C-alpha positions as CSV (number, residue, x, y, z in Angstrom):
1,M,1.7,-32.5,-41.6
2,I,5.3,-31.2,-41.2
3,R,4.0,-27.6,-40.7
4,L,1.3,-28.8,-38.0
5,G,4.2,-30.6,-36.2
6,L,6.4,-27.8,-36.1
7,S,3.4,-25.7,-34.6
8,I,2.9,-28.2,-32.1
9,A,6.6,-28.3,-31.0
10,S,6.6,-24.7,-31.1
11,L,3.6,-24.5,-28.5
12,L,5.2,-27.3,-26.3
13,L,8.5,-25.1,-26.2
14,S,6.4,-21.9,-25.4
15,L,5.0,-23.7,-22.2
16,L,8.4,-23.0,-20.7
17,S,7.7,-19.4,-20.5
18,V,4.8,-20.2,-18.2
19,F,5.3,-23.4,-16.6
20,N,8.3,-25.0,-14.4
21,A,10.9,-27.0,-16.6
22,P,10.5,-30.9,-15.7
23,T,14.0,-32.0,-16.5
24,Y,17.5,-30.8,-16.5
25,H,17.6,-30.3,-20.3
26,T,14.2,-28.5,-20.5
27,W,15.5,-26.1,-17.8
28,L,18.2,-25.1,-20.0
29,L,15.8,-24.7,-22.8
30,A,13.6,-22.5,-20.3
31,V,16.6,-20.0,-20.0
32,M,17.0,-19.5,-23.7
33,V,13.0,-19.2,-24.3
34,S,12.4,-16.8,-21.7
35,E,15.5,-14.7,-22.1
36,F,15.8,-14.6,-25.9
37,P,12.0,-14.2,-26.4
38,L,12.5,-12.2,-29.7
39,I,14.1,-15.4,-31.5
40,F,11.1,-17.6,-30.6
41,M,8.5,-15.0,-31.3
42,G,10.0,-14.8,-34.7
43,I,9.6,-18.6,-35.2
44,A,6.1,-18.7,-34.2
45,L,5.5,-15.7,-36.6
46,V,6.8,-17.8,-39.6
47,L,4.8,-20.8,-38.6
48,I,1.8,-18.6,-38.6
49,L,2.6,-17.4,-42.1
50,M,3.2,-21.1,-43.2
51,S,0.0,-22.4,-41.7
52,S,-2.1,-19.6,-43.4
53,I,-1.0,-20.5,-46.7
54,T,-1.3,-24.3,-46.4
55,E,-4.5,-26.3,-47.5
56,R,-4.3,-29.1,-44.9
57,F,-4.8,-28.4,-41.0
58,K,-4.7,-24.7,-41.9
59,T,-7.1,-23.7,-39.0
60,A,-5.6,-25.8,-36.5
61,G,-1.8,-25.0,-37.5
62,T,-2.5,-21.2,-37.2
63,V,-4.4,-21.6,-33.8
64,I,-1.6,-23.4,-32.3
65,S,1.1,-21.0,-33.8
66,V,-0.6,-17.9,-32.5
67,L,-1.2,-19.6,-28.9
68,A,2.8,-20.2,-29.1
69,F,3.4,-16.8,-30.2
70,V,1.4,-15.3,-27.5
71,L,3.2,-17.5,-24.8
72,F,6.6,-16.9,-26.2
73,S,5.9,-13.1,-25.7
74,T,4.6,-13.2,-22.2
75,P,8.1,-12.5,-20.4
76,V,8.1,-9.3,-22.5
77,A,4.7,-8.2,-21.4
78,R,5.3,-9.2,-17.9
79,A,8.6,-7.3,-17.9
80,L,7.0,-4.1,-19.2
81,L,4.4,-4.2,-16.4
82,I,7.2,-4.8,-13.6
83,A,9.2,-1.9,-15.3
84,D,6.5,0.7,-14.8
85,N,6.7,0.9,-10.9
86,L,10.0,-0.7,-10.1
87,E,11.8,2.7,-9.3
88,I,9.0,3.7,-7.1
89,E,9.0,0.4,-5.3
90,L,12.6,0.6,-4.6
91,N,12.5,4.0,-3.2
92,Q,9.6,2.8,-0.8
93,A,11.3,-0.7,0.1
94,L,14.8,1.0,0.9
95,K,13.5,3.5,3.5
96,G,15.7,6.6,3.9
97,N,17.8,6.0,0.9
98,H,15.6,7.9,-1.7
99,V,17.7,9.2,-4.7
100,S,16.7,10.6,-7.9
101,A,15.4,8.9,-11.1
102,S,18.2,7.1,-12.9
103,G,17.2,8.5,-16.5
104,H,16.8,5.4,-18.2
105,P,14.1,2.8,-18.5
106,A,14.1,-0.3,-16.7
107,F,13.0,-2.3,-19.6
108,S,13.4,-1.6,-23.6
109,F,11.9,-3.7,-26.0
110,W,14.6,-2.9,-28.5
111,K,17.3,-3.8,-26.2
112,L,16.1,-7.5,-26.8
113,A,17.8,-7.6,-29.9
114,T,21.3,-6.2,-29.0
115,R,24.2,-8.1,-27.8
116,G,25.7,-7.7,-24.2
117,N,29.3,-6.5,-23.6
118,S,31.7,-8.8,-21.6
119,D,35.0,-7.4,-22.9
120,A,36.1,-5.3,-20.0
121,R,39.8,-5.5,-19.0
122,Y,40.6,-7.6,-15.7
123,D,43.5,-8.6,-13.9
124,T,43.9,-11.9,-12.0
125,L,45.3,-11.2,-8.3
126,R,46.1,-13.6,-5.7
127,Y,44.5,-12.9,-2.4
128,A,45.6,-16.1,-0.7
129,E,49.3,-17.5,-0.9
130,N,48.6,-21.0,-0.4
131,G,45.1,-21.5,-2.3
132,G,46.0,-22.4,-5.4
133,A,43.6,-21.4,-8.0
134,A,41.0,-21.0,-5.5
135,G,42.8,-18.2,-4.0
136,T,42.8,-15.9,-6.8
137,M,40.2,-13.3,-8.1
138,D,39.4,-11.4,-11.2
139,F,39.4,-7.7,-10.4
140,Y,37.8,-5.5,-12.8
141,P,39.2,-1.8,-12.3
142,A,36.3,1.1,-12.4
143,D,36.4,3.2,-15.4
144,S,36.2,6.3,-13.1
145,A,39.4,7.8,-11.4
146,G,39.7,8.1,-7.6
147,L,38.6,5.9,-4.7
148,R,35.6,3.7,-6.0
149,P,33.3,1.5,-4.4
150,C,34.1,-2.3,-4.8
151,I,31.7,-5.2,-5.7
152,V,32.8,-8.6,-4.4
153,V,31.1,-11.1,-6.6
154,V,30.9,-14.8,-5.5
155,H,30.1,-17.3,-8.5
156,G,27.6,-20.2,-8.2
157,G,28.0,-23.8,-9.2
158,S,26.3,-25.8,-6.6
159,W,29.5,-25.1,-4.3
160,S,31.3,-27.7,-6.5
161,S,31.9,-26.1,-9.9
162,G,32.1,-22.8,-11.5
163,D,34.9,-20.0,-11.1
164,S,35.6,-16.3,-11.2
165,G,34.8,-16.1,-15.1
166,Q,31.0,-17.1,-14.5
167,L,28.6,-14.7,-16.4
168,P,31.2,-11.8,-17.0
169,E,28.8,-9.4,-18.5
170,L,27.6,-7.9,-15.1
171,N,31.1,-7.2,-13.9
172,T,31.9,-5.4,-17.1
173,H,28.5,-3.5,-16.8
174,L,29.4,-2.4,-13.2
175,A,33.1,-1.4,-14.1
176,N,31.9,0.5,-16.8
177,H,29.6,2.4,-14.2
178,G,32.3,3.5,-11.8
179,Y,32.6,0.3,-9.6
180,H,35.6,-1.9,-8.9
181,V,34.5,-5.5,-9.2
182,A,36.2,-8.5,-7.6
183,S,35.1,-11.8,-8.8
184,V,36.4,-14.3,-6.3
185,N,37.4,-18.1,-6.6
186,Y,36.9,-20.3,-3.6
187,H,37.8,-23.9,-2.6
188,K,34.8,-26.4,-3.8
189,A,33.0,-29.3,-2.4
190,P,33.2,-32.2,-1.9
191,E,37.0,-31.8,-1.1
192,W,36.2,-28.5,0.8
193,Q,33.0,-28.0,2.7
194,S,31.5,-25.2,4.5
195,P,32.7,-22.9,5.9
196,K,35.7,-23.1,3.8
197,P,34.2,-21.0,1.1
198,L,33.0,-18.4,3.5
199,E,36.4,-18.2,4.9
200,D,37.6,-17.6,1.4
201,V,35.5,-14.8,1.0
202,G,36.6,-13.3,4.2
203,Q,40.2,-13.6,3.3
204,A,39.4,-11.9,0.0
205,L,37.9,-9.0,1.6
206,L,41.1,-8.6,4.0
207,F,43.3,-8.6,1.0
208,L,41.0,-5.8,-1.0
209,K,41.4,-3.8,2.1
210,A,44.9,-4.3,2.6
211,E,45.6,-3.5,-1.1
212,S,42.8,-0.8,-1.3
213,E,45.4,2.1,-1.7
214,R,47.0,0.5,-4.5
215,L,43.7,-0.6,-6.1
216,K,41.8,2.5,-5.6
217,I,39.3,1.0,-3.4
218,D,37.0,3.1,-1.0
219,T,36.9,0.5,1.7
220,S,34.0,2.3,3.4
221,R,31.8,1.4,0.3
222,L,31.8,-2.4,-0.2
223,V,28.8,-4.8,-1.6
224,I,28.7,-8.5,-1.7
225,L,26.8,-10.1,-4.5
226,G,26.6,-13.9,-5.3
227,R,24.6,-16.0,-7.7
228,S,23.0,-19.5,-6.5
229,A,25.4,-21.2,-4.2
230,G,27.7,-18.2,-4.3
231,A,24.7,-16.3,-3.0
232,Q,24.2,-18.3,0.0
233,I,28.1,-17.6,0.8
234,A,27.6,-13.9,0.0
235,L,24.6,-13.7,2.5
236,L,26.3,-15.4,5.4
237,A,29.3,-13.4,4.7
238,A,27.0,-10.3,5.2
239,Y,24.9,-11.5,8.1
240,Q,27.2,-13.8,10.0
241,N,30.2,-11.4,10.8
242,T,30.5,-7.7,11.2
243,V,32.2,-6.5,7.8
244,P,33.5,-3.1,8.2
245,G,32.5,-0.9,5.4
246,L,30.0,-3.4,4.1
247,K,26.9,-1.3,2.8
248,G,24.8,-4.0,1.4
249,V,24.4,-7.5,-0.2
250,I,22.8,-8.7,-3.4
251,S,21.5,-12.6,-3.8
252,F,20.6,-13.8,-7.1
253,Y,18.4,-16.8,-6.6
254,G,20.4,-18.1,-3.5
255,P,19.4,-20.7,-0.9
256,A,18.8,-18.9,2.0
257,D,17.3,-21.5,4.3
258,M,19.4,-24.9,4.0
259,I,17.1,-26.6,6.6
260,W,14.0,-26.1,4.5
261,G,15.8,-26.6,1.3
262,Y,16.8,-30.0,2.3
263,S,13.1,-30.9,3.3
264,K,12.0,-29.4,0.0
265,P,14.4,-30.9,-2.6
266,A,14.5,-30.0,-6.4
267,S,13.0,-32.8,-8.7
268,R,15.6,-35.4,-9.2
269,W,14.9,-35.1,-13.0
270,V,16.6,-31.6,-12.7
271,M,19.1,-32.0,-9.9
272,D,19.7,-34.0,-6.9
273,S,19.7,-31.2,-4.7
274,R,20.1,-33.1,-1.4
275,H,23.2,-34.9,-2.6
276,V,24.7,-31.4,-3.5
277,M,23.7,-30.0,-0.1
278,E,25.3,-33.1,1.6
279,N,28.6,-32.8,-0.4
280,Y,28.9,-29.2,0.8
281,L,27.7,-29.6,4.6
282,G,29.2,-33.0,5.1
283,G,26.2,-35.3,5.5
284,T,22.5,-35.5,5.7
285,Y,20.6,-33.1,7.9
286,K,20.2,-35.8,10.5
287,Q,23.8,-36.4,10.6
288,V,24.9,-32.9,10.8
289,P,21.9,-30.6,11.6
290,E,24.2,-27.8,13.2
291,R,26.0,-27.3,9.9
292,Y,22.6,-26.9,8.2
293,S,21.7,-24.2,10.6
294,S,25.0,-22.4,10.7
295,A,25.0,-22.5,7.0
296,S,21.5,-20.9,6.6
297,P,21.7,-16.9,6.1
298,I,18.0,-16.8,7.3
299,E,19.4,-18.0,10.7
300,H,21.9,-15.0,10.9
301,V,19.6,-12.1,10.1
302,S,19.4,-9.4,12.8
303,A,18.4,-5.7,13.1
304,D,22.1,-4.9,12.3
305,S,22.0,-6.8,9.1
306,P,23.1,-4.7,6.0
307,P,20.6,-3.6,3.3
308,T,19.7,-6.6,0.9
309,L,18.6,-7.1,-2.4
310,L,16.9,-10.3,-3.5
311,I,16.4,-11.3,-7.1
312,H,14.7,-14.7,-8.1
313,G,12.3,-16.0,-10.7
314,R,9.3,-18.1,-9.7
315,N,9.8,-20.7,-12.2
316,D,13.4,-21.5,-10.6
317,V,13.5,-25.3,-10.6
318,L,17.1,-25.5,-8.9
319,V,16.6,-23.0,-5.9
320,A,13.0,-22.7,-5.0
321,Y,11.6,-19.0,-5.1
322,E,10.4,-19.7,-1.6
323,H,13.9,-19.2,-0.2
324,S,14.0,-15.6,-1.2
325,T,10.4,-15.1,0.2
326,R,11.1,-16.6,3.4
327,L,14.3,-14.6,3.7
328,A,12.6,-11.3,2.9
329,A,10.0,-12.1,5.6
330,K,12.7,-12.4,7.9
331,L,14.3,-9.1,6.9
332,E,10.9,-7.7,7.4
333,A,10.6,-8.8,10.8
334,N,13.9,-7.4,12.0
335,G,13.4,-4.0,10.3
336,V,16.3,-4.7,7.7
337,P,15.9,-2.4,4.2
338,H,15.3,-5.1,1.5
339,Y,13.8,-5.7,-1.7
340,L,12.7,-8.8,-3.5
341,L,12.6,-8.5,-7.1
342,T,10.1,-11.2,-8.4
343,L,10.3,-12.6,-12.0
344,P,7.3,-14.6,-12.9
345,W,8.6,-16.1,-15.7
346,A,12.1,-16.5,-15.0
347,T,14.1,-19.7,-14.0
348,H,17.5,-20.3,-12.7
349,G,20.2,-18.6,-14.3
350,F,17.9,-16.2,-16.2
351,D,20.6,-13.4,-16.1
352,Y,22.7,-15.4,-18.7
353,T,22.3,-12.4,-20.9
354,L,21.6,-8.9,-19.5
355,N,19.5,-8.0,-22.4
356,G,16.8,-10.2,-21.9
357,P,13.7,-9.4,-19.8
358,G,15.0,-10.6,-16.6
359,G,18.4,-9.6,-17.3
360,Q,17.4,-6.0,-17.9
361,L,15.3,-5.7,-14.8
362,S,17.7,-7.4,-12.7
363,T,20.4,-5.1,-13.9
364,F,18.4,-2.0,-13.5
365,T,17.5,-3.0,-10.0
366,V,21.2,-3.6,-9.1
367,D,22.2,-0.3,-10.3
368,T,19.4,1.4,-8.4
369,F,20.1,-0.5,-5.2
370,L,23.8,0.2,-5.4
371,R,23.1,3.9,-6.1
372,K,21.0,4.1,-3.0
373,I,23.2,2.4,-0.7
374,L,26.4,3.8,-1.9
375,K,25.3,7.5,-2.1
């Protein structure tokens, strides 16, 4: 009976590989289930073996455990399918930016069993004298000599939490591939509201340009990358103002349409997204509609907007996948080179590890995008 109970629990857990998480804590579980599939596939295999040798509920336990194993493996199977045509699709989407093949696969099954690297050296620099902790950045120097491009990273955290040390694996990866990385802190809600974080990122860019000779930055090759709330800031920085030398912007599951997002909030069992937006924008949509409009990247897209990479999971329960599809449609209508990497199984924060199915595909896509726009 215990074995059957474990098999049923495993099956319920495996459903998070396919369906949206219903609560905050199951969302956290969904990140683990979808991005560390080998662990859960191994558990299901053990339960299959245990069920096959027991006398009671043998057939039921085996069938349930096999179904759980299949569901646990779906992120891997889907990642393999996406990887087959990923580089071809990127070349087609980013018109006029064709580059040669990368030489390594977009997804490797064996890489799922390896550990990511977040041990790169960085220096904490102050970009604003009166900004306190919010006026600092973590600067990861490129491992290549000479002037190098710089990727400015804006962290997530519902505009009210998080810091420059968030998810450092990608920063390390990019530094090891010849890019400077500046991971920026900014002022947070509710004490500070929009557009203060955007102003902070603008000030950080000015600092990097002023210190470009010392830091060995090629100011003609800049890219802004943001996650979640940080992606909203990054997209605004790229679309709202002309940034000399900005070659592209990358959004990981960012809210692109604040007006639509307020009308279609996340489940309150997961996150009170309306309250989060009100803290950041200073009121409800009815109270300050102009702030929702001005803070919506989709409202600032034009034919002059820089090439854009959007990365989003269909099972995102914090920032709806439709934010990225709506922005992609606006970019398409304005003739802006862009690509939307859709991860059918992935939820918010899937890039917690770069070696999971979503982490591998997104890292490959970021690498390819940067090679194309910075060549």
